[in-house]
C-alpha positions in Angstrom: -75.4 -87.0 -45.1 -77.2 -88.2 -48.2 -80.9 -88.6 -49.0 -81.9 -91.3 -51.4 -85.5 -91.3 -52.9 -86.2 -95.0 -53.1 -89.9 -94.7 -54.0 -91.4 -91.4 -55.2 -95.0 -92.5 -56.0 -98.0 -91.3 -54.2 -100.2 -94.2 -53.3 -102.3 -96.2 -53.1 -102.5 -96.7 -56.8 -99.4 -98.6 -58.1 -97.5 -96.9 -60.9 -95.4 -98.3 -63.6 -92.4 -96.0 -63.2 -92.4 -95.1 -59.6 -92.2 -97.2 -56.4 -94.4 -96.6 -53.4 -93.0 -94.2 -50.7 -89.7 -95.1 -49.2 -86.4 -93.2 -48.7 -83.0 -93.7 -47.2 -80.9 -91.4 -45.1 -77.2 -92.3 -45.3 -74.8 -90.9 -42.8 -71.4 -92.5 -42.5 -71.9 -96.2 -42.1 -75.5 -95.8 -41.0 -78.5 -96.2 -43.3 -81.9 -95.3 -42.0 -85.0 -96.4 -43.9 -87.6 -93.6 -43.9 -91.1 -95.0 -44.6 -91.4 -98.5 -46.1 -93.9 -98.7 -48.9 -94.4 -101.7 -51.1 -91.2 -102.7 -52.9 -88.9 -100.9 -50.5 -86.6 -103.9 -50.1 -86.0 -104.2 -53.8 -85.5 -100.5 -54.2 -82.8 -100.6 -51.5 -80.9 -103.2 -53.5 -81.3 -101.2 -56.7 -79.8 -98.2 -54.9 -76.8 -100.4 -54.0 -77.8 -100.5 -50.3 -77.7 -103.9 -48.5 -80.9 -104.1 -46.5 -79.0 -106.1 -43.9 -77.2 -102.9 -43.0 -80.4 -101.1 -42.3 -80.8 -101.1 -38.5 -83.4 -98.4 -38.1 -86.7 -97.7 -39.9 -88.7 -94.5 -39.2 -92.4 -94.4 -40.3 -94.0 -91.0 -40.9 -97.6 -92.1 -40.7 -99.7 -95.2 -41.2 -101.3 -94.9 -44.6 -100.8 -98.2 -46.4 -98.6 -96.8 -49.2 -96.0 -95.8 -46.5 -96.0 -99.1 -44.6 -96.9 -101.8 -47.1 -93.3 -103.1 -47.3 -92.9 -103.8 -43.6 -94.0 -107.4 -43.7 -91.6 -108.1 -46.5 -88.9 -106.5 -44.5 -89.6 -108.7 -41.5 -89.9 -111.8 -43.6 -86.7 -111.4 -45.6 -84.7 -110.6 -42.4 -86.2 -113.7 -40.8 -85.4 -116.0 -43.7 -81.8 -114.7 -43.9 -81.5 -115.3 -40.1 -80.9 -111.8 -38.9 -79.1 -111.6 -35.5 -78.7 -107.8 -35.0 -81.6 -105.6 -33.7 -83.9 -103.9 -36.2 -85.4 -100.8 -34.5 -88.7 -99.5 -35.9 -90.0 -96.1 -34.9 -93.3 -94.4 -35.8 -96.3 -92.5 -34.4 -98.5 -94.1 -31.8 -100.1 -97.2 -33.3 -96.8 -98.4 -34.8 -96.2 -100.9 -32.1 -99.8 -102.3 -32.6 -99.1 -102.7 -36.4 -95.8 -104.4 -35.8 -97.3 -106.8 -33.2 -99.8 -108.0 -35.8 -97.0 -108.4 -38.4 -94.9 -110.3 -36.0 -97.7 -112.7 -35.2 -98.3 -113.3 -38.9 -94.7 -114.5 -39.1 -95.5 -117.6 -37.0 -96.6 -119.8 -39.9 -93.8 -119.0 -42.4 -91.2 -119.3 -39.6 -92.6 -122.7 -38.6 -92.6 -123.8 -42.2 -89.0 -122.7 -42.8 -87.2 -124.4 -45.7 -88.7 -127.8 -45.0 -85.4 -129.1 -43.6 -85.8 -131.3 -40.4 -84.1 -129.8 -37.4 -83.6 -126.4 -39.0 -84.9 -123.3 -37.1 -85.2 -119.7 -38.1 -85.1 -116.7 -35.8 -88.5 -115.3 -35.1 -88.6 -111.5 -35.8 -89.7 -111.2 -32.2 -86.1 -111.9 -31.4 -84.6 -109.0 -33.4 -87.3 -106.4 -33.8 -87.7 -103.5 -31.3 -90.6 -101.0 -31.7 -90.9 -97.5 -30.4 -94.0 -95.3 -30.6 -92.9 -91.6 -31.2 -94.6 -88.4 -30.2 -93.7 -85.0 -31.8 -91.6 -83.9 -28.8 -89.3 -87.0 -29.0 -85.8 -86.9 -30.5 -83.4 -89.6 -31.6 -79.6 -89.4 -31.4 -77.3 -91.6 -33.3 -73.7 -90.5 -32.6 -73.8 -86.8 -33.9 -76.9 -87.3 -36.0 -79.9 -85.8 -34.3 -83.5 -86.6 -35.5 -86.4 -84.4 -34.4 -90.1 -84.5 -35.1 -93.2 -82.4 -35.5 -96.8 -83.1 -36.2 -98.1 -82.0 -39.6 -101.6 -81.5 -41.1 -101.9 -84.7 -43.2 -104.5 -86.0 -40.7 -105.9 -83.0 -39.0 -105.8 -79.2 -38.7 -103.2 -77.5 -36.4 -105.9 -76.5 -33.9 -106.3 -80.2 -33.1 -102.6 -80.8 -32.5 -102.1 -82.3 -29.0 -105.6 -83.7 -28.8 -106.2 -87.5 -28.9 -106.2 -88.9 -32.4 -103.9 -90.2 -35.1 -100.6 -88.4 -35.7 -98.6 -87.8 -38.9 -95.0 -86.9 -38.3 -92.5 -84.8 -40.2 -88.8 -85.4 -39.4 -85.6 -83.4 -39.4 -82.1 -84.9 -39.7 -79.3 -82.6 -38.4 -75.6 -83.0 -38.3 -72.9 -80.4 -37.8 -72.7 -79.8 -41.6 -76.2 -80.4 -43.0 -79.9 -80.4 -42.2 -82.6 -82.4 -44.1 -86.3 -82.2 -43.5 -88.6 -84.9 -44.7 -92.1 -83.6 -44.3 -93.9 -86.9 -45.1 -97.4 -86.3 -46.4 -98.7 -82.9 -45.2 -100.9 -80.0 -46.1 -100.0 -76.3 -45.3 -98.7 -76.1 -41.8 -97.3 -73.2 -39.9 -95.5 -75.4 -37.3 -93.8 -77.2 -40.2 -92.6 -73.9 -41.6 -90.8 -73.2 -38.3 -89.6 -76.8 -38.0 -88.0 -76.6 -41.5 -86.2 -73.2 -40.9 -82.9 -73.0 -42.8 -82.8 -76.6 -43.8 -80.4 -77.4 -46.6 -82.8 -79.9 -48.2 -86.6 -80.0 -48.0 -88.2 -83.2 -49.2 -92.0 -82.8 -49.5 -95.1 -84.1 -51.4 -96.4 -82.5 -54.6 -100.1 -82.8 -55.4 -102.1 -81.6 -58.4 -105.6 -82.2 -57.0 -107.4 -80.8 -60.1 -105.8 -83.3 -62.5 -106.3 -86.2 -60.1 -109.9 -85.4 -59.5 -110.5 -85.1 -63.3 -109.0 -88.6 -63.8 -111.0 -90.0 -60.9 -114.2 -88.6 -62.3 -113.4 -89.9 -65.8 -112.6 -93.4 -64.6 -115.4 -93.6 -62.0 -118.5 -92.1 -63.7 -120.9 -93.7 -61.2 -119.0 -92.5 -58.0 -121.3 -90.5 -55.8 -120.7 -86.7 -55.4 -120.4 -87.2 -51.7 -117.5 -89.6 -52.2 -115.9 -87.3 -54.8 -116.2 -84.3 -52.5 -114.5 -86.3 -49.7 -111.6 -87.2 -51.9 -111.3 -83.6 -53.2 -111.3 -82.2 -49.6 -108.6 -84.7 -48.5 -106.3 -83.8 -51.4 -106.9 -80.0 -51.0 -106.3 -79.9 -47.2 -103.8 -82.7 -46.5 -101.3 -82.3 -49.4 -99.3 -79.5 -51.0 -99.8 -77.9 -54.4 -96.8 -76.6 -56.3 -97.5 -73.1 -55.1 -97.9 -74.2 -51.5 -94.7 -76.1 -51.6 -93.0 -73.0 -53.0 -94.5 -71.0 -50.1 -93.2 -73.5 -47.5 -89.7 -73.5 -49.0 -89.7 -69.7 -49.2 -90.9 -69.0 -45.7 -88.6 -71.7 -44.2 -85.6 -70.3 -46.2 -84.4 -73.7 -47.3 -81.7 -74.3 -49.8 -83.1 -77.0 -52.1 -86.6 -78.4 -52.6 -87.2 -82.0 -53.7 -90.8 -82.9 -54.6 -91.8 -86.6 -54.0 -95.1 -88.5 -53.5 -96.2 -88.0 -57.1 -99.6 -89.7 -57.7 -100.8 -91.1 -61.0 -98.8 -90.6 -64.1 -99.3 -86.9 -64.8 -95.6 -86.0 -63.9 -93.4 -86.6 -67.0 -90.7 -84.9 -69.1 -93.3 -82.6 -70.7 -95.0 -81.5 -67.5 -92.1 -81.3 -65.0 -90.8 -77.9 -66.2 -94.2 -76.4 -65.6 -94.4 -77.7 -62.0 -90.9 -76.5 -61.3 -91.9 -73.1 -62.7 -95.0 -73.0 -60.4 -92.8 -73.7 -57.3 -90.2 -71.2 -58.4 -92.7 -68.4 -58.6 -92.7 -68.6 -54.8 -89.2 -69.9 -54.1 -85.9 -68.7 -55.6 -83.8 -71.7 -54.6 -83.0 -75.0 -56.3 -86.1 -77.2 -57.2 -86.1 -80.9 -58.2 -88.9 -83.2 -59.1 -87.5 -86.4 -57.9 -87.3 -89.8 -59.6 -86.8 -93.1 -57.9 -83.2 -93.7 -56.8 -82.1 -90.0 -57.0 -79.5 -89.0 -54.5 -79.2 -85.6 -52.8 
């Protein structure tokens, strides 16, 4: 089982050298697209993966940087006349999003290529959508995928209550386990969920640097708005130290940091972030780039 980091940026601001969040899990002949940020289809091709062989997409949560490429995915498959099912899984609300995208395919489908008598399949004909809850599991041959809620949207005390859900996911085979946390803050349930995983793929946030840049670029932004942003980043993402804590408590083998916002992560700064994580975690640490394979 292999994990490919197609897009390692943290949105919503586009970056020059990192694509928006998207990844691929490859197991045997099966390729599962995990999140589908803007540019995901192009990143698949750059990774040498034919998007026509992707039959499953799993969405961790509904922030736009993780779903912005879904319309492109539907449209390209329509224009190339897909016949096989494309199954899309995600937290409650995924089916509503896909229904809207399917409706928006009506006009380009009717337009087609301007050839009289020619018809294209409507994505309605090949797309299947499933809303997931944390207790659900997916099984594809001997690959088992399980889920748990994380703290990207709300504190653990609110788990199980009505409201939006952000999911982490674990991929298990007989020989390897991979946990993709998606966006999350510190989370005790996620610590248990990740226990003894061979690979932990998780976000890395430097809220202090981001807020400094936000304040510099937006001198007229209200303190109320700035405080809201700072609170979101502090509670709903992981710092280097918190990522190290998660990896250490979960006893994982290898940590891969993704969801890198802005451009503060570069060759000069990467060693320092690895050092901060390694102060808490003695295993292997990687700050991922687009198209890395693990």
